[in-house]
C-alpha positions in Angstrom: 0.0 0.1 0.2 1.3 3.5 -0.7 1.0 6.4 1.7 -2.3 7.8 1.8 -1.5 11.4 1.5 1.1 10.9 -1.9 -1.0 8.7 -3.7 -2.4 9.4 -6.7 -6.7 9.1 -8.1 -7.0 5.1 -8.5 -4.7 3.9 -5.9 -5.6 1.7 -3.4 -5.4 2.6 0.2 -5.4 1.0 3.9 -4.8 3.2 6.4 -6.8 4.4 10.6 -9.3 7.0 10.4 -11.3 8.5 13.7 -14.4 7.6 14.2 -16.8 10.0 13.0 -13.6 11.7 12.6 -13.1 13.4 16.3 -13.0 10.3 18.3 -10.0 8.1 19.7 -11.4 5.7 18.8 -9.8 4.0 14.7 -11.3 2.3 12.2 -10.2 1.0 9.4 -9.8 2.8 6.0 -9.9 0.5 3.0 -10.8 1.7 -0.5 -9.6 3.5 -3.5 -8.8 6.8 -3.8 -11.2 8.7 -6.6 -10.9 12.0 -5.7 -7.7 14.4 -4.0 -8.1 18.2 -3.5 -8.3 21.3 -1.2 -11.0 22.9 1.0 -11.3 25.1 3.3 -10.4 23.2 5.9 -7.2 21.6 4.3 -6.4 18.9 2.1 -8.9 16.5 1.7 -9.6 12.8 0.5 -12.1 11.2 -1.0 -12.0 7.4 -0.7 -14.7 4.5 -1.6 -14.1 1.4 0.7 -14.4 -1.9 -0.7 -17.7 -2.3 1.2 -19.3 0.5 -1.3 -19.6 3.4 0.5 -17.9 6.3 -0.2 -16.1 9.1 2.1 -14.4 12.4 2.0 -11.7 12.5 4.0 -9.1 15.3 6.3 -6.0 14.3 5.3 -5.0 16.0 8.8 -5.9 13.1 10.9 -5.2 10.4 8.9 -3.1 8.0 11.2 -0.9 5.5 9.8 -0.3 1.9 10.7 0.6 1.6 14.5 3.2 -1.4 13.5 
């Protein structure tokens, strides 16, 4: 897997992200990047998960693997 922040559109990602975007509980995000951009709160990724759900995620909050 590539680093989520430096990945290209269409590449597969696998990383941890806070549940609900702000909690100390992490959930695994596994899917494909379908869009990247910069919004008013900084850079973001739009990821289509393997379950088919599409999520927009702030790259500031991405937690790399804990190993």
